[in-house]
N, C-alpha and C positions, 0 to 999 in steps of 0.2 A: 417040349414046344414052347416057344417064347410067346408072350402076349404082344399083339400088335395094336398100337394106339394110333389111330388116324383122325377120328372124330372126337372133339373135346367139347364139353359144355362147361360154361362158367355161370354159376348161380350166385347172384349178389354182385352187382356191377358198380360198386363203389370204387375207390382208389385201388384197392388190392385186386378186385375182380377185373378191372379194366387192365391193369399191368399184366395179369396172368394172360388175359386174352391177347394182349399185344405181343408177348414173347411167343405165344403159341401160333399165331397166324404168321408171324415173321419167320418161324421155323417150318412153315409149310403145312401146318395142320388146319383142318376145317374147324371152326369154332362157332358154337351157338351161345348166345348171350340170353340169359333170362333173369328177370328181376320181378318180384311181386308188385313193386311200385310201378304203376302205369307210366309209360314214357321213358323210364329210366334206361332201358336197354337202347332205345333209339338215341337218347342223349349221349350215352357212352359211345355208341357207334360214331356219332358226329365228332365227338372229342378225339377218338382214335384216328379218324380220317384227318383231322387237323394236325395231330401229332406226327402221323406219317408224312404228311405233306411238308411239314416244317423240317423234318429229318432229311427228306429228299432234297429240299431247297438248300440245305446246309452241306449236301453232298455226301451224306452217310451212306446212301444207296440211290438208285435211280428212281424216277417218278413212275416208270413202268413196274418196278418192283413193288413200290407203295400201292399201286393200283391192283396188282396181283394179290398182295397180302390182304388188302381190304376186301377183295372179292371172295376171300375165304371166311369172311365174317358174316354170320347169319343171326337174325333175331328170332327168338322163340316166343310165341305168344302164350304157351302153357307148358307144363312139364311133359305132356305127351309128345311135344315137338322134339323132346330129347331122347326118345325111344331107341334110336340107332347109334347113339353115342358109345364110344369105347370107354371114355373116362368122363366122369362128372366132378368138378371141383366146386365145393360150396365155399363161398366167402361171405357168409351172412353174419348176422349179429352173434356175439359171443355168449350165447345162452344155451345151455345144454338141452333143455326140453324142446326148444325150437329147432335145433340142429337134428335131434332125434326124430321129431315129427317130420321134417323134410325128408330125411333119409328113409323113413318108412314109406312115405309117398313115392319116392324114387324107386324103391324096390318093386312096386306094383307096375311101374312103367318101363323100367330099363330092361334090356336083355340080360339073361342070367349071368353072362360072363363080364358084364360092364363093371368097372372099378368106380367106387365112390369114395372121393377123397375130401378131407376137410382141411381148410387153410387155417384151422384154429391155431392161436398162439399160446393158449393156456389150458384148454380143456382136455381131458384124458380121452384118447382115441377109443380105448377099450370102453369107457363109459358112453361115448357117442354111439358105438356099435352095439351096446348091450341090449337094446330093444329091437335089433334087426332080425330078420329071419336068416340072413346070411352074413353074420359079422365078419367072416373071413375075407370079404371083398371090401371092407372098409379100412382106410389107411389115412394117415396124416400127411399132408403136403403143404408145408408151411414156408411160404415166401416171405421176404422182407421188403419193406417200402423205401424207396420206389422199385418196384419189381424189375423193370428193364435195366436198372443200374446196379442193384444189390445182387451180386451173382451167386449167392449161396442160397440153397434151399434145404429144408430139413425134410426127409422122408421118414415118418414116424410109424413104426410098426407096433400096432396094438397087440393085445394078447392073442387075438384070433387071426390077425392078418396073415395071409399066405405069403410065403417067401417070394414066389414068382411075381406077386404084385409089387412088392418092394423093388425087385430087380427091374421090373418093367418101368417104374417110375425113376429109378436111377438112370436107366437108359434114355428115357424121355428128357430128363433134366439136362443131360449132355446135349441132346439134339437141340434144346432150347437155349443152349449157351450158358447154362447154370452149373454150378458145382454142387452135386448132391452130398449131403451128409446124412447117413443113416443113424437114427436115434431110436432108443427104446422109449416106451410110453411112460415117462416119468415127469414130474412137475418141472415146467420150464423147458423141457426137452434138453437141447444142448445150449442154444444161444439165448 
């Protein structure tokens, strides 16, 4: 049975997080934005609204589509608001202990079959997952900046990552209009 990803959370709403959220809502997924910095998720939502409006004004899609996409974007006030998400993508600071701490917190909140993905560009997925209770559900999902324009994404399988999770992210990448490249957990991954 394949994994169904409908609800996606993005933690860390800087440039990368905002770009991931944009392609996810534009491909029909419900997205929850969360950032530990107060007001950051709301600010990112406003920027995404401006971006979608500008794209609609340029004729890339209709204003109705832009409104529908934006309606799929939700703000999370805390990690508990992400409990029903099928996939959580963290795009926070590139610091191993902080990523490990976040993922430990997520494990206490998320449903058991939720996927936890890291957008890390340099840290080992196996190391990130090493302190988890269920390291098999941790995977790398490395996008490039700017996310909506750079159409390649690395799906990085850590030592413990389940094969069906890698397959689910490959499928999701295609739905979001990106070309997935499956990589092993080695320094620098592929690109």
